[in-house]
N, C-alpha and C positions, 0 to 999 in steps of 0.2 A: 659663470658657473650656477647652474639654477638650482636652489635651493628644496631639500625634501618639501618645505607646503608650498614651497612655488609649484611643484613636482606633481602631487597632492590634488591640490586648487585645481591645474591643468586639466589633470585627470577628470576631477570630479564635474567638471564642467564643458569638459567636451572641446577646450580650447576656446571656449564663449567667455573665457574670465573677463572682466572689465569691458566687455560689448553689449552688453544688456545691462536692464536694471539688475537691481540687487533680486528682488522679488521675484524673478525670472529667473536667476542665477543661482538661487535657494531651491526652484522646484526642480530646476535640472540635475541638481545636485542628489536630489529626495530620489528624482527617476533614475539615476545614475546608479546610486549605491542600490536601488530595487533589482535594479536591474543585476548588477555584480552579485551580491545574494542569491537571486533567482539562476545567475550562468552556473556558482559553484553548485547549489544544489541539484538543480538540472542534471551536471557531467558526474559529479557523486552519486546519482541514483542511476543515472545512466550504466554507467560501470556496473554498479553493482547487479543491475539485471541481467546484461549482457554476460555477463561470469555464471550467473544464473541461469541462464541458458532462455530467459524472456526477452528473445532478440527484438521481436514489435511495440511493446513497450518501452527499450533501453532505446531502438530509435526512433522515436515520438517525443522521449525527453533531450536526446542528441538535438533534432528537430528545433526546439520552444529554446534549447540553448544558445542555436548559433542564430536563430533568427534575432533572440536579445543583441547577443555580437553585431549582426549585421545594422539593428537598429543603432546600435553606438558608433556605429563607424559612419554611416548614415548621415548623425548628426556632427559630426565633426568636420565630415567633407561639406556638405552644406549649411551649418548652421541654422535649420530650421527644427524650433522646440517645437513649436506645435505639431508637427508631421510625427516629431520623435514621440512625443506623449502619446498620440494616440496609435502608435508603432506599438509600445511598450503595453498602454491599459486594454488594446484589443488582443495582445498575442496573452496576456495574463487573463483575460473573459475568455479566450480559444483553449487555454490550459485548462480552466478549471469548469469549462462545458468537456473537458475532456473527464477529469478526473469524476466529475458527476458520472459522467457515460463508462468508466471502468468499474467504479465502486470502491476502489481502493483497498485496505486490508480491516478489517472489519467496518466494511464502509464508511470510513472516512474519507473517501476523497471528497464529499461535498464540502468540508471543512477549508478544504483552500480558497472558497469564492470569499469568505466573510474580506478580505481586506482589498477587495478588488472596489469597491461602493465607496470604501475610503480614498485609496489612490485615485478613482477616477474624480468625482467632486472636488478632491485640491488639486488635482493637473491638467482637470478638464476643464474648471468650471462649471458652473447650477445646471447650463442649459443642456451642452453638448453631456456633462456629466450622467444626467439623468434621462435621458437616451440611451445611452449605452447601458445603464443599469435596468431600466425598465424592457431592454431589449434580452437580457442577462437572464432577469427574473422569468420572462415568458418561454425564454427557450428551456429556462431549467424543469417548469411548468410543463414545458411538453416532452420532454425526456422524461417526467415523473410520471405524468400522466397518458400519456400516450400506447399505441400498440406496438410496444418494441420487444414484450420478452421472447417473443422468436429471433430475434436479431444479436442477441449478446449483450444487450445493454440491461446492467446491474440494475436489480429491483429490487425496493425497499419498502419497509413494513408503511402504511399509513400512518402512521402514529408518529414515526419520522418524518413522514413527508411535511406531517402538518407543522411538528414543531421546529426544523427548519428552513419553511420557508416564514415563517413566525421572526423566529429570531433573525434572519436574512433583512426579512422586510423591517425591523426596528433598524440593525446595521445602516442599513438605508437611508431611513427617518434621520437618525442620529448623524448622519455621515453630511447630509445634506442641510441639517441645523447648522450646524458645526459652520459649513462653508459659507452656509448664508450669514451668519454671524458674523465672520471673518470678514467677510465683502463689505458688510454694513459697517464695521468697525474699520475696515479699510480706507470705506470714503468718509468717513467722517474723521479720521485725522487726516486725509488729502483734503477735506475743506479747513478742515481748522487751519493747517500748516499754510495752505494760502491768505486764511485772515490774515494771521500773524506773517507772513511774510508783506502783503500790503501793510496790515498796520507798519511796518516795520520801516516801509515806502511814504508813508501819507503823513502829513501833518494834522496832528489831531482836534486842534481847533478850524481852521480854515476849510480840512480837504483835500489840500492842494497836493502836490509832492514836497517830500519837505529836504533838505539839503544833501543828506545822503543818495536820496533817487535821486535827485538832477545832479550829483555827481557822476553817478555811473550814465545817464542819457547824454550828457557831457561825452563822456571817454567813448561812449557808443557813436556818437556825431562827429568827435575828433575823427575816430578812425574810417569813417562813410567820407569823411571830406580828404582825408590824404586819399583815398582812393578815386573819389570821380574829379579831386581836382579842381572843387568848387569851395568857397566860402562862405562863412554864415555870422550870424550877428548876435551880442548877448544883447538883453537892455537891463539895466538895473535901477529897479521904481522904489522909490521910497517916497510915504508917505508928507504928505508936510502938515509940519506943524501934529503930529500926532498926540505930543506931549499932553498938547491943551485939549483933547479929547477926554483922557483919563483925569488930568488932572481938575477939569471942572466940569464933567458930566460919571466919572469913575469908568474902574476896571471893565466891569461889566458892559458900560455902552462900548468900551473900547474894544472889546473882543466880537461884538456883536456888528462895529464899525468894519472889524480888519471880515467879517466873515461875509457883509455886504459887497464890501472892495474886493473881495475873491472874485466872489461871482461874477461881479460885472466886470470884471477886466476880462475872467475866462469867456463870455458871452463876445467878449469884442476881439477877440484873437481867431486864427487861422487854424483849422481843423490841427494838423499839421505842427502847431508851437508849442510847445511845452512850460506852462508856468510853474515854479513852486515857491515857496515861501524861504525866503534865506536866511533872514533874523526876526529881529519884532517886527518891524515895521517893512522889512525891505520885501522884496520880490525880485527875482532871477527870472528872465525870460527867454526861450533859447527860440531863436529861427532860423530854422532849419534852410538850408541853402539859399540864403536871403543876403543882399549886398547894402550898403550904406544906407542909399535911398531908399531902398524897400522895407529897411529898418527904423528908418527916422519916419517914414508916412505912419509907418504900424504903431509906432511909439505915439507921436502926434493923435493918432485917433484913440489911445489910451487915457491921452489927456482930454482929451472932449467930453470922452464917455464919461470919467469920473466928474470932471468939473461940470461936465455939462448940468447936471441932475443933483437938487441937495438930497440925501443919506437920512431917510425917516429913523430912527434909531432910539426907542424907548418915548414917544411921543415929543423927540426932539427933532427938529430939523436942523441938520449939517452940509455946509458946504465945505466938499474935503475936494484936494487938488494931490495931483503926485506933481515930484521931478524925475527925470530919466536921463541917466547915463547912456550911450549906444558904444559901443565899440564890435570890431571887427574882427572874428577867426581866419585867420589865411591858414591852407594846408602845412602843416605842419609846424605852426606856431605853437607857443607854450599858452596852457590853456590857465594858468592861475596869473600868469603878465594881463594877457584876455582880461580877465575876471577885472583885476587891479587895476586896469586902464578905464573897463566902464566904471568903476567907484570912484575913478578921478576925474570924471566925464562928470557924475552924476554932483560929485561935492561941487564941480562948478557952475551947473543948475541951482543948486544952493544958493551959489552965493551971488549968482547972479540973479536971484526977484524968484526964485522956485516956481512951480507952474509951468517946465520946461524942458526941452530936451536940450542933451550940448551932446557930442560926438567927440570921444577920442582922440586926443590930438595926430596931425599927420594923418588921418584917415579922407580919400575922396571919394565920393558916391561910385 
């Protein structure tokens, strides 16, 4: 049984709740709310004018009311919110032109026009909203200064025309200034959010993926492996005797060494491989769709890349090497156990003299 809140939310979003982004949902709710208020006003005024004997005006208001109802039904049936926004804005603009032509009580008809720039710039965006508003202003100028006096179109004093057009122009400028500022603020928030998200996934020192980001990538690769039924390999690499670098050359040198090693390892990997700083001087490397033989070849290449040339750190030439443990992840395997087997293989590599690759037990190429 749907709650009152669920029913109201469904009605305000025309059945589009949770189908689009929050920003678009809010725009739909605003447009639907304006339309609902417009339908009520149009129907009430239509009934009043029909009973007052002004049938043409009453029928015109009924047309506007039913057009808004039709627009809402269109949105529910198709989900095309952009077309719905256009339908609502263009209908409102048409109503405003109708009221400018009619004049209304005490020439108050043009006053309905002031809400259109705000709604158009907000729902249609800067470019399309600007086209809508410029067209509306051009049509009002044509009505004001065209030779329509013999056609029954309302006539306004020149002072009223000048003041009304000046006020409407200011409202248009305010609407576009607000929408432009809102758009810039939204873009800045998106950029900041992306930067924060990137920072949350990146190791601050090396610029590599961090443990959290690698775990997400491992989950994704495990799912992909289950679908394709293809294994992949993990390499757990550790810098040999890294404590000696910190003790003899200082922690700053150790940080610079980590950065240089990270760059050299990244350059040696394939485009599809992912490397992350897993611990202090440990790196976890994901090799998608790779068997043990291919993983061993890549690991050997990493060993040669790191040990092949010394690292020049703070006027010191440092000879650095890696030890690597290799484990294969088979479809349906447990990821934590696979990482643990890679860690055990790394432990054996350390015990067997370092600067070497060891493969997890019971794994054939």
